[in-house]
N, CA, C and O of each residue as an XYZ file, in Angstrom:
568
protein
N     -39.424    -17.559     23.694
C     -38.865    -17.077     24.949
C     -39.526    -16.086     25.610
O     -39.892    -15.164     24.880
N     -39.821    -15.981     26.894
C     -40.577    -15.021     27.493
C     -39.927    -13.850     27.466
O     -38.807    -13.801     27.973
N     -40.511    -12.674     26.864
C     -39.837    -11.222     27.171
C     -38.565    -11.151     26.225
O     -37.842    -10.178     26.438
N     -38.209    -11.929     25.316
C     -37.061    -11.819     24.767
C     -37.297    -11.607     23.195
O     -37.979    -12.382     22.523
N     -36.643    -10.446     22.672
C     -36.737    -10.057     21.256
C     -35.783    -11.083     20.443
O     -34.876    -11.766     20.920
N     -36.185    -11.025     19.189
C     -35.368    -11.995     18.238
C     -33.888    -11.580     18.262
O     -33.032    -12.459     18.165
N     -33.546    -10.305     18.384
C     -32.120     -9.906     18.398
C     -31.533    -10.551     19.823
O     -30.482    -11.192     19.806
N     -32.147    -10.375     20.834
C     -31.821    -10.685     22.041
C     -31.423    -12.341     22.227
O     -30.531    -12.745     22.973
N     -32.267    -13.170     21.397
C     -32.184    -14.408     21.476
C     -31.022    -14.761     20.521
O     -30.412    -15.810     20.727
N     -30.676    -13.969     19.502
C     -29.554    -14.202     18.573
C     -28.227    -13.925     19.551
O     -27.281    -14.713     19.550
N     -28.250    -12.888     20.272
C     -27.179    -12.810     20.971
C     -26.808    -13.762     22.258
O     -25.664    -13.919     22.685
N     -27.855    -14.294     22.729
C     -27.767    -15.440     23.737
C     -27.189    -16.570     22.993
O     -26.250    -17.151     23.537
N     -27.623    -17.014     21.748
C     -27.092    -17.985     21.130
C     -25.679    -17.580     20.819
O     -24.852    -18.490     20.864
N     -25.245    -16.350     20.505
C     -23.807    -15.871     20.358
C     -22.965    -16.226     21.428
O     -21.857    -16.753     21.324
N     -23.652    -15.852     22.641
C     -22.730    -16.001     23.892
C     -22.418    -17.556     24.088
O     -21.348    -17.984     24.520
N     -23.380    -18.245     23.752
C     -23.132    -19.880     23.830
C     -21.987    -20.313     22.921
O     -21.080    -21.076     23.252
N     -22.149    -19.718     21.709
C     -21.143    -20.093     20.704
C     -19.806    -19.570     21.146
O     -18.849    -20.273     20.820
N     -19.537    -18.424     21.856
C     -18.410    -18.020     22.276
C     -17.887    -18.810     23.488
O     -16.708    -19.159     23.540
N     -18.759    -19.086     24.450
C     -18.389    -19.785     25.535
C     -17.953    -21.289     25.229
O     -17.016    -21.802     25.840
N     -18.593    -21.890     24.368
C     -18.197    -23.400     24.014
C     -16.949    -23.338     23.222
O     -16.127    -24.231     23.427
N     -16.656    -22.339     22.269
C     -15.492    -22.217     21.672
C     -14.276    -21.939     22.533
O     -13.190    -22.448     22.256
N     -14.448    -21.126     23.588
C     -13.296    -20.857     24.487
C     -13.007    -22.124     25.137
O     -11.873    -22.603     25.169
N     -14.034    -22.668     25.656
C     -13.680    -24.069     26.523
C     -13.057    -24.950     25.696
O     -12.038    -25.523     26.082
N     -13.535    -25.154     24.565
C     -13.116    -26.274     23.430
C     -11.610    -25.902     23.147
O     -10.784    -26.815     23.119
N     -11.231    -24.628     22.942
C      -9.922    -24.183     22.483
C      -8.914    -24.502     23.722
O      -7.845    -25.078     23.520
N      -9.315    -24.099     24.977
C      -8.624    -24.172     26.102
C      -8.558    -25.594     26.495
O      -7.642    -25.957     27.234
N      -9.439    -26.432     26.072
C      -9.175    -27.952     26.457
C      -8.196    -28.533     25.486
O      -7.585    -29.564     25.769
N      -8.034    -27.938     24.408
C      -7.025    -28.554     23.624
C      -5.600    -28.700     24.226
O      -4.868    -29.647     23.939
N      -5.289    -27.802     24.993
C      -4.079    -27.821     25.887
C      -3.975    -29.128     26.637
O      -2.870    -29.640     26.815
N      -5.034    -29.663     27.063
C      -5.084    -30.967     27.848
C      -5.176    -32.191     26.940
O      -5.074    -33.296     27.473
N      -5.361    -32.102     25.609
C      -5.262    -33.219     24.905
C      -3.995    -34.010     24.556
O      -4.044    -35.120     24.026
N      -2.925    -33.415     24.862
C      -1.649    -33.728     24.606
C      -1.248    -34.183     23.055
O      -0.580    -35.168     22.741
N      -1.760    -33.333     22.300
C      -1.491    -33.413     20.764
C      -2.565    -34.373     20.193
O      -2.325    -35.112     19.238
N      -3.800    -34.323     20.845
C      -4.922    -35.128     20.331
C      -4.620    -36.536     20.544
O      -4.968    -37.393     19.732
N      -3.815    -36.869     21.894
C      -3.642    -38.364     22.011
C      -4.580    -38.761     23.164
O      -4.694    -39.956     23.436
N      -5.227    -37.875     23.826
C      -5.999    -38.311     25.026
C      -7.499    -38.353     24.580
O      -8.169    -37.323     24.641
N      -8.020    -39.498     24.144
C      -9.230    -39.635     23.541
C     -10.304    -39.008     24.061
O     -11.056    -38.365     23.331
N     -10.537    -39.138     25.596
C     -11.630    -38.379     26.154
C     -11.690    -36.980     25.959
O     -12.741    -36.399     25.685
N     -10.390    -36.316     26.115
C     -10.270    -34.798     25.954
C     -10.686    -34.519     24.538
O     -11.375    -33.518     24.339
N     -10.322    -35.343     23.461
C     -10.574    -34.979     22.255
C     -12.009    -35.196     21.968
O     -12.559    -34.452     21.156
N     -12.607    -36.049     22.496
C     -14.117    -36.273     22.339
C     -14.951    -35.087     22.865
O     -15.939    -34.679     22.255
N     -14.492    -34.523     24.081
C     -15.113    -33.530     24.651
C     -14.930    -32.096     23.799
O     -15.807    -31.241     23.674
N     -13.663    -32.047     23.280
C     -13.291    -30.874     22.522
C     -14.000    -30.844     21.413
O     -14.412    -29.734     21.074
N     -14.316    -31.954     20.606
C     -14.885    -32.042     19.444
C     -16.432    -31.669     19.454
O     -17.044    -31.038     18.592
N     -16.934    -32.232     20.686
C     -18.519    -31.962     20.876
C     -18.605    -30.455     21.268
O     -19.584    -29.812     20.890
N     -17.698    -29.907     21.953
C     -17.735    -28.396     22.194
C     -17.738    -27.575     21.060
O     -18.440    -26.569     20.959
N     -16.845    -28.051     20.074
C     -16.594    -27.290     18.737
C     -17.988    -27.410     17.996
O     -18.442    -26.444     17.382
N     -18.670    -28.645     18.070
C     -19.742    -28.816     17.287
C     -20.848    -27.956     17.918
O     -21.573    -27.303     17.168
N     -21.011    -27.917     19.150
C     -21.795    -26.946     19.881
C     -21.757    -25.663     19.636
O     -22.755    -24.950     19.532
N     -20.452    -25.254     19.516
C     -20.164    -23.871     19.244
C     -20.828    -23.344     17.837
O     -21.483    -22.315     17.667
N     -20.483    -24.314     16.912
C     -20.981    -23.999     15.557
C     -22.449    -24.160     15.463
O     -23.013    -23.464     14.619
N     -23.060    -24.847     16.084
C     -24.599    -24.954     16.316
C     -25.047    -23.604     16.866
O     -25.961    -22.990     16.316
N     -24.409    -23.123     17.963
C     -25.042    -21.851     18.547
C     -24.747    -20.844     17.598
O     -25.591    -19.959     17.459
N     -23.690    -20.803     16.899
C     -23.344    -19.730     15.824
C     -24.308    -19.821     14.836
O     -24.882    -18.801     14.457
N     -24.582    -20.985     14.335
C     -25.620    -20.913     13.165
C     -27.172    -20.500     13.629
O     -27.936    -19.860     12.905
N     -27.484    -20.963     14.914
C     -28.738    -20.352     15.612
C     -28.666    -18.935     15.737
O     -29.671    -18.311     15.396
N     -27.491    -18.180     16.239
C     -27.484    -16.850     16.266
C     -27.737    -16.134     14.895
O     -28.425    -15.126     14.734
N     -27.032    -16.862     13.901
C     -27.192    -16.235     12.599
C     -28.580    -16.480     12.066
O     -29.064    -15.552     11.417
N     -29.276    -17.525     12.220
C     -30.718    -17.654     12.170
C     -31.449    -16.659     12.707
O     -32.343    -16.140     12.038
N     -31.180    -16.259     13.966
C     -32.106    -15.396     14.722
C     -31.675    -13.960     14.245
O     -32.090    -13.013     14.913
N     -30.996    -13.747     13.309
C     -30.768    -12.376     12.711
C     -29.477    -11.637     13.015
O     -29.310    -10.483     12.621
N     -28.680    -12.213     13.626
C     -27.261    -11.685     13.894
C     -26.711    -11.728     12.519
O     -26.691    -12.777     11.876
N     -26.244    -10.554     12.039
C     -25.434    -10.577     10.788
C     -24.055    -11.327     10.647
O     -23.135    -11.164     11.449
N     -24.000    -12.109      9.626
C     -22.744    -12.966      9.618
C     -21.354    -12.347      9.594
O     -20.394    -12.992     10.017
N     -21.212    -11.051      9.088
C     -20.040    -10.305      9.237
C     -19.849     -9.885     10.825
O     -18.762     -9.961     11.398
N     -20.907     -9.493     11.362
C     -20.786     -9.094     12.796
C     -20.601    -10.380     13.675
O     -19.709    -10.493     14.516
N     -21.422    -11.218     13.425
C     -21.467    -12.573     14.193
C     -20.184    -13.169     14.357
O     -19.699    -13.527     15.430
N     -19.535    -13.276     12.947
C     -18.287    -14.096     13.030
C     -17.191    -13.289     13.613
O     -16.297    -13.889     14.210
N     -17.156    -12.023     13.515
C     -16.028    -11.185     14.066
C     -16.312    -11.117     15.503
O     -15.310    -11.019     16.212
N     -17.440    -11.146     16.089
C     -17.601    -11.036     17.477
C     -17.097    -12.398     18.082
O     -16.348    -12.417     19.059
N     -17.581    -13.624     17.404
C     -17.162    -14.932     17.967
C     -15.816    -15.168     17.945
O     -15.259    -15.648     18.932
N     -15.108    -14.839     16.758
C     -13.734    -15.167     16.894
C     -12.896    -14.088     17.639
O     -11.829    -14.395     18.170
N     -13.408    -12.772     17.676
C     -12.614    -11.725     18.245
C     -12.843    -11.928     19.699
O     -11.820    -12.018     20.378
N     -13.904    -12.011     20.264
C     -14.102    -12.263     21.697
C     -13.339    -13.465     22.272
O     -12.751    -13.504     23.353
N     -13.461    -14.499     21.297
C     -12.730    -15.847     21.815
C     -11.225    -15.707     21.812
O     -10.564    -16.171     22.741
N     -10.597    -14.998     20.661
C      -9.288    -14.887     20.709
C      -8.877    -13.880     21.947
O      -7.901    -14.174     22.637
N      -9.599    -12.748     22.202
C      -9.095    -12.082     23.334
C      -9.247    -12.733     24.652
O      -8.363    -12.690     25.508
N     -10.561    -13.434     24.828
C     -10.676    -14.266     26.141
C      -9.557    -15.232     26.241
O      -9.004    -15.347     27.335
N      -9.118    -16.006     25.140
C      -8.099    -16.873     25.319
C      -6.797    -16.334     25.537
O      -5.972    -16.908     26.248
N      -6.584    -15.276     24.965
C      -5.191    -14.633     25.502
C      -5.133    -14.406     26.949
O      -4.107    -14.558     27.612
N      -6.319    -14.020     27.441
C      -6.305    -13.755     29.130
C      -6.356    -15.181     29.768
O      -5.779    -15.424     30.828
N      -6.998    -16.013     29.147
C      -7.059    -17.325     29.846
C      -5.607    -17.933     29.761
O      -5.139    -18.497     30.750
N      -4.909    -17.827     28.618
C      -3.644    -18.381     28.305
C      -2.739    -17.778     29.509
O      -1.928    -18.519     30.064
N      -2.866    -16.602     29.853
C      -1.993    -15.904     30.774
C      -2.243    -16.444     32.146
O      -1.283    -16.827     32.814
N      -3.549    -16.507     32.650
C      -3.845    -17.000     33.875
C      -3.843    -18.341     34.146
O      -3.536    -18.670     35.292
N      -4.120    -19.197     33.339
C      -3.967    -20.604     33.502
C      -2.749    -21.475     33.058
O      -2.331    -22.499     33.599
N      -2.268    -20.827     31.938
C      -1.201    -21.674     31.290
C       0.363    -20.727     31.354
O       1.383    -21.078     30.761
N       0.263    -19.732     32.042
C       1.451    -19.036     32.330
C       2.076    -18.225     31.069
O       3.235    -17.815     31.005
N       1.134    -18.090     30.142
C       1.478    -17.403     28.709
C       1.845    -15.907     29.188
O       1.277    -15.357     30.132
N       2.814    -15.350     28.455
C       3.180    -13.988     28.611
C       2.092    -13.006     28.267
O       1.607    -13.084     27.138
N       1.646    -12.080     29.112
C       0.683    -11.037     28.664
C       1.345     -9.635     28.741
O       1.324     -8.921     29.743
N       1.913     -9.344     27.605
C       2.711     -8.095     27.459
C       2.045     -7.031     27.049
O       0.916     -7.267     26.621
N       2.449     -5.768     27.047
C       1.744     -4.426     26.700
C       1.320     -4.730     25.403
O       0.139     -4.490     25.152
N       2.120     -5.270     24.406
C       1.597     -5.287     23.037
C       0.446     -6.309     22.953
O      -0.495     -6.038     22.207
N       0.435     -7.470     23.658
C      -0.753     -8.437     23.679
C      -2.185     -7.588     24.285
O      -3.292     -7.609     23.747
N      -1.843     -6.918     25.435
C      -3.090     -6.139     25.971
C      -3.548     -5.183     24.857
O      -4.717     -5.078     24.483
N      -2.505     -4.502     24.369
C      -3.093     -3.548     23.314
C      -3.783     -4.124     22.132
O      -4.743     -3.537     21.633
N      -3.325     -5.278     21.651
C      -4.065     -6.097     20.809
C      -5.454     -6.559     21.207
O      -6.352     -6.554     20.365
N      -5.673     -6.960     22.462
C      -6.996     -7.348     23.039
C      -7.728     -6.123     23.023
O      -8.880     -6.261     22.612
N      -7.378     -4.895     23.369
C      -8.052     -3.666     23.390
C      -8.651     -3.499     21.930
O      -9.856     -3.435     21.682
N      -7.692     -3.441     21.065
C      -7.998     -3.325     19.481
C      -9.082     -4.201     19.173
O     -10.114     -3.751     18.674
N      -8.911     -5.625     19.472
C      -9.983     -6.559     19.100
C     -11.264     -6.063     19.697
O     -12.190     -5.846     18.915
N     -11.432     -5.865     20.915
C     -12.529     -5.319     21.585
C     -13.073     -4.116     20.958
O     -14.288     -4.109     20.763
N     -12.368     -3.074     20.599
C     -12.885     -1.864     19.979
C     -13.343     -2.310     18.546
O     -14.397     -1.869     18.085
N     -12.658     -3.069     17.932
C     -13.328     -3.551     16.532
C     -14.622     -4.329     16.690
O     -15.523     -4.131     15.875
N     -14.766     -5.112     17.583
C     -15.993     -5.760     17.885
C     -17.034     -4.938     18.200
O     -18.109     -5.051     17.611
N     -16.822     -3.960     19.226
C     -17.872     -2.864     19.537
C     -18.232     -2.174     18.328
O     -19.411     -2.217     17.978
N     -17.278     -1.460     17.545
C     -17.534     -0.785     16.301
C     -18.370     -1.529     15.225
O     -19.242     -0.945     14.581
N     -18.075     -2.820     15.060
C     -18.800     -3.552     14.202
C     -20.253     -3.583     14.507
O     -21.130     -3.386     13.666
N     -20.461     -3.851     15.810
C     -21.919     -4.004     16.393
C     -22.445     -2.674     16.333
O     -23.613     -2.637     15.946
N     -21.934     -1.603     16.597
C     -22.490     -0.249     16.503
C     -22.983      0.096     14.993
O     -23.951      0.832     14.797
N     -22.284     -0.460     14.013
C     -22.382     -0.113     12.708
C     -23.260     -1.166     11.939
O     -23.478     -1.050     10.733
N     -23.741     -2.180     12.684
C     -24.656     -3.345     11.955
C     -25.971     -2.607     11.630
O     -26.466     -1.609     12.154
N     -26.369     -3.339     10.675
C     -27.840     -2.851     10.145
C     -28.906     -3.488     11.060
O     -28.986     -4.701     11.256
N     -29.728     -2.545     11.608
C     -30.813     -3.135     12.402
C     -31.579     -4.252     11.614
O     -31.643     -4.128     10.391
N     -32.081     -5.181     12.130
C     -32.962     -6.259     11.472
C     -34.121     -5.635     10.759
O     -34.458     -6.127      9.682
N     -34.826     -4.512     11.286
C     -36.001     -4.070     10.794
C     -35.623     -3.312      9.405
O     -36.458     -3.206      8.507
N     -34.216     -2.758      9.286
C     -33.899     -2.120      8.139
C     -33.390     -3.032      7.092
O     -33.128     -2.553      5.988
N     -33.220     -4.308      7.318
C     -32.610     -5.288      6.327
C     -33.690     -5.646      5.440
O     -34.865     -5.696      5.804
N     -33.220     -5.935      4.094
C     -34.223     -6.341      3.077
C     -34.828     -7.790      3.447
O     -34.101     -8.540      4.099
N     -35.875     -8.150      3.140
C     -36.316     -9.461      3.305
C     -35.534    -10.444      2.482
O     -35.130    -10.213      1.342
N     -35.359    -11.512      3.124
C     -34.493    -12.654      2.434
C     -35.258    -13.334      1.437
O     -36.420    -13.629      1.719
N     -34.768    -13.644      0.256
C     -35.559    -14.384     -0.721
C     -35.434    -15.758     -0.302
O     -34.306    -16.206     -0.098
N     -36.469    -16.491     -0.145
C     -36.244    -17.953     -0.046
C     -36.478    -18.758     -1.397
O     -37.546    -18.803     -2.008
N     -35.419    -19.318     -1.717
C     -35.481    -20.067     -3.005
C     -35.797    -21.413     -2.760
O     -35.454    -21.964     -1.714
N     -36.509    -22.060     -3.767
C     -36.834    -23.550     -3.515
C     -35.760    -24.447     -3.963
O     -35.378    -24.402     -5.133
N     -35.229    -25.290     -3.078
C     -34.175    -26.263     -3.600
C     -34.655    -27.185     -4.739
O     -35.815    -27.595     -4.755
N     -33.820    -27.486     -5.624
C     -34.231    -28.350     -6.647
C     -35.006    -29.571     -6.270
O     -35.962    -29.926     -6.960
N     -34.631    -30.234     -5.195
C     -35.198    -31.423     -4.806
C     -36.891    -31.352     -4.566
O     -37.743    -32.180     -4.890
N     -37.054    -29.926     -3.811
C     -38.232    -29.559     -3.474
C     -39.225    -29.304     -4.733
O     -40.390    -29.700     -4.776
N     -38.588    -28.605     -5.705
C     -39.277    -28.435     -6.927
C     -39.554    -29.555     -7.583
O     -40.670    -29.672     -8.088
N     -38.684    -30.492     -7.690
C     -38.934    -31.884     -8.255
C     -40.171    -32.570     -7.686
O     -41.048    -33.105     -8.364
N     -40.131    -32.488     -6.358
C     -41.215    -33.127     -5.639
C     -42.486    -32.666     -5.872
O     -43.449    -33.431     -5.924
N     -42.575    -31.399     -6.027
C     -43.974    -30.778     -6.399
C     -44.398    -30.943     -7.655
O     -45.588    -31.169     -7.875
N     -43.417    -30.847     -8.723
C     -43.807    -31.263    -10.002
C     -43.964    -32.632    -10.673
O     -44.423    -32.873    -11.790
N     -43.456    -33.527     -9.695
C     -43.348    -34.980     -9.996
C     -42.095    -35.261    -10.762
O     -41.362    -34.329    -11.094
N     -41.831    -36.435    -11.041
C     -40.717    -36.909    -11.541
C     -40.734    -36.705    -13.135
O     -41.737    -36.833    -13.838
N     -39.486    -36.376    -13.565
C     -39.555    -36.068    -15.165
C     -40.235    -37.377    -15.941
O     -40.323    -38.499    -15.443
N     -40.642    -37.037    -17.112
C     -41.421    -38.144    -18.034
C     -40.294    -39.153    -18.504
O     -39.202    -38.708    -18.860
N     -40.531    -40.365    -18.505
C     -39.635    -41.378    -18.920
C     -39.633    -41.567    -20.380
O     -40.733    -41.637    -20.927
N     -38.588    -41.658    -21.080
C     -38.658    -41.856    -22.443
C     -38.764    -43.339    -22.951
O     -38.019    -44.126    -22.367
N     -39.386    -43.736    -23.721
C     -39.535    -45.112    -24.147
C     -38.544    -45.818    -24.554
O     -38.720    -46.984    -24.906
């Protein structure tokens, strides 16, 4: 991507993961207990897309502890606001305080994340199937 660093790409994938998860979870309200097949299909596709985006974000260098917390925390906070705005759910002072605490936690996690340049290199292990393919099949006994 033009002019984007690897961490920026990771956070763009994370934004996609969060957005698709929020839409999927909000859509569950319209599935009527998973009885409306078209809504269920769209919701399932959005959840799959969310996990794909999350996996791509982690692959791009977002730490799993930070990435998962951001993904679930921002999604939870956003859905509390969406629930109040679209579905008439109560947005009490304690819920607002909880949303603020979630956002503070997400920010703190991001501020304390280890920069990618300071992380040790990941060791790539060879899966058994690849090792077997490289060495050939085991000898057969007579």
